[in-house]
N, C-alpha and C positions, 0 to 999 in steps of 0.2 A: 248402554243407553245412546241412542243420536240426537242431535242437535235441530234444528230448520238453519240456525244457518252457528257460524264458532262464537260460544256466545266473548264478550273482551275480557281485559284478565281482569283481573281484584283489584279495585284497589287498595294499597299499601304506604308503608313510613317509614323510611328506613329505622334504626333503632343504632344510638351509638353506640358506639363499640363492641358491637357483633358487627357478621354477616346476616342474621335472621332480618327476615321483611315482619313490619308489624303489617295485617292484616286488616286495613278497616270498615270493620259492621252496616255504624250509624252514626252519624254526624249528631248528635244533641246539642241543643245553643239553649244558656239560658237567659233570659230577657231584665232586662233593665236592673240588674244584678250587685252593682257599685251604685249608693244614694247620692251620689253629685252627679251621674249621668243620670241617672230617676229624676236627680232637677230640668239637666237640663234639655231628657225630657216630657217635661211638662206634666210630671209625674209627685210625689214622692210620703215616704213614710217606707214600714217596710209591708208589701205586701207577701203576697199568699208566691212562692217562686211560680212561674209559667213559663214552657219549651215553644223552640219551634226546632225546624231537623233540616236539614242539607242533603243534598246525595253524597250518599261513598265517594264520587267519582272527581266531586270537588272539591276535592286539598288536589293543590298546588304545590310540592314536598323542593324545598328552597336548603340547600345542605350548609353548614357555616362557615360563612370565607366567599360564595356568590351571595349571585344578582341575581334574585328568580326574575323574573320579567311574566307580566298578568297582561293580557289582552285590555287596553278601557271594553267596559258591557256596555253594549247595545241598550234602548233605547234607554236613557237614561243623560241626565247632566250634574244629577248631583249624586253621586259615586262617595262617600264615605266609611274613613275609616275606622272601624277597633280590635285597638292592641289585646289579648286575650293570653290567658296561660289557659293552654288546656293540658285536660287528664289523660288518658290514654288505662280504659280496665283492659286485664288481664284476667280477672273472673266472673264472670254473669253472676242474679242472681233473683229474685223479688226481694220485696218488701225490709231491703236492707237496712240494718240498724244504722245509724250512726255510727255508736261505736264500734265498728263492727268494714265499717269502708276502707279502711286502708286497704285490708288482708286484696277486700278486691281490684287494689291498681297498680295497674304494669310498671305506669310510669307518666313523665310528665311532659310536652314540647311547649313549646309560644307559638301559635294561631293568628291570624287575625280574620276579624271574619267580617266583612267588604260589605257594602251595604248597596243599592240602588235606592236612593234617598227615596228621592222624589215618588217613585213608585211604591212604600211602602206606604209613606203620604198618601196615598189616593187607594188604596188599599185599606188603610185603617178608615178614611171615611167612609169610601163606602162597604164596612164593615166582609171584607173579602180577608184572604188569607194573604199571607206573606211574602209564598215560595217564589213568584217573579221575584222579590224583591230582595231577596238573602238566596235565595240557594238555583243563580245562574253560575255556568262554566269557571271551572278557574278562583272562582270565591269564598275559598276559605287555603291562603295560601302556608304553611305550615309549616316548622324545624322540625328534624329530626328528632327521636325521643330521645329520651333519660332518662334509664332505667329508677325507675326510684330512690331504690340505694346508692344513689351516686347523686340526687340532683339536688341536695343537701334542702336546709327548712323552706321550703319555697309557701307554704301558709302565712311566711314572714318578709318573705319574697313585694323589693323592690317593683313594681313594672313603669313601664315607660315607650313610648315612641316617638322619636320624630319624624317629619317630615324636609324633606331636602336640608336637612342639618338642624333647623327650627324644633322645637317642640310641642309638641305637638297634644301628648297624656302622661300626668305622672301622680301616681298613686304606688300604693302599699295596697296586695293581696289578702292584708288582713281586714280592710273597705268590705270587702263580698261582703255583701245582706244575707243571704246565704252563701254558709265555708261552703267546701268539697265535701262536707263528711254530708253534711246537710242538703247539700244539694241531689247527694249520690241517692239518699231514705229518699227524699223526694220524685225521684223518676222509678228508681224503681217501685215506687206504690203503682203507677202508671205504664209501663211497659217492667219484661223482665227480661233488664240489661243485658249480654253476651261480650265474651270475650274479641276485644278485635273493637266495642263503642267509643269513639271521642266524649269528650262535655269538653263544648266552648263553656264556658262558667262567667263570662260575662264581662264590659267591661265597664275601665275607668272614665271617667270624662274626658269630655275634649275634644268629644269625637267632631269629624269636619268633612268639608266633598275637598278630593286633590282632582289632578288633572292628565291627564296625557303628559308624557313627562317626569311628575317628577318620582321623590326616592324614596322607600317609605322605609326607618329602617328602626323593628325596635323590638323590647326582650323583657324576660323578666329572668330577676336579677341567679344566677348557678345554674340559666340556660345558655342557647348554644342563639342568638341572637338572629330576627328574620330582620333579611334586607329582599323587596322588594322596587320593581321599576312600573310603571302603568307604558305602556304598547301600547 
């Protein structure tokens, strides 16, 4: 078989303690999955989980101990940070039960769901898709993936983000409205999940705008910290 042009290399994320790379299939993101964040976005209550996606090649890998550089995106004057626990699937499936979800998880990472908030607000007002607000280049900075058996108790871990050394977001993964197992169950009812899928599980309260030159540093207890500078 030949191609009409050389295909782009697969998007990959390093694995902590291994030379192997994790090939990214799809990136699923859970919207408004912390109660306090839902409130700051004008919503409340435990609504049914809903999802949006980012292209696989929006990942911006930042290794531990380094500062990744993310270009400030075009078309926006209101870029927001959203720190998240990322779940990496090592096995796919359809209609996965929450009780069986752990068997499908390869590992965990820390990610940022960067958002062009002004474009998202305009899309919401017009009833249009969010792709331009969520799926732009480099919009998914991520740490290397820690295998599940080395990641500790992520379901009870602290999650946090500082901007230029000042606290912006601080919560616990226990505050997820839909926990990781429930999220996998709901996602697998809508899509056949695949090995290589990444799930950005939601962000806690404290999201706000950042500017060119700002340094974002965040993490989930037990996982490598993520540090990104906007350039």
